[in-house]
C-alpha positions, 0 to 999 in steps of 0.5 A: 419331330419335324415329321410329326409336326408335318403329319399333324399339320396334314391331318388337320388340313385334311380334316378341315378340308373334309369339313369344308367339302361337307359344308359345300355339298350340304349348301348345294343340297339345300339349294336344290331342295329349296328350288324343288319346294321341299324346304323353305328358304328360311328352313334352308338358311337355318339348317346351313347356318346351324351346320356352319356353326357346328363345323366351325366348332369342329375346326376349332376343336381340331386346332386345339387338339393339334396344339395340345399334341404339339405341347405334349411333345414339347414343340414350340408354336408359331406364337411362342416363336414370335414371342421369343424373337421379340424378346431376342430383339429387345435383348439385342437392343439392351446389349447395344445400349449397354455397350454405348453407355460403357464407351 
C-alpha cells in the first residue's frame, strides 16, 4: 500500500509540474507576442488568466482523483490522521481526568 501511495503522489506531482511548465511557457510566448505587437497586452492578460483558471481546475481535479483512489484502497488521508490524533489526545485527557477523580 505504501508503494501505491507513493506512486500516486509522484503521478500527481508530475501532472502538476507539467501544468506549471505549460503555464510558464504560455506566459513567455504571450509576452513575446505582445512585444512583437501581434497581441495586445489586454488580450495576452486575458488569455493567460483563462489558461491559469483552466489549469487550476485541472490541478483540483487531479487532487480529487488521487483522493478518490486513496479512499477506494482504504488508505487514510492526512486530514483523517489529524482528526484521529486529536481524538486520541482528547481521550488521553479524559482517561487522566477519570484517574484523578478516582484517587
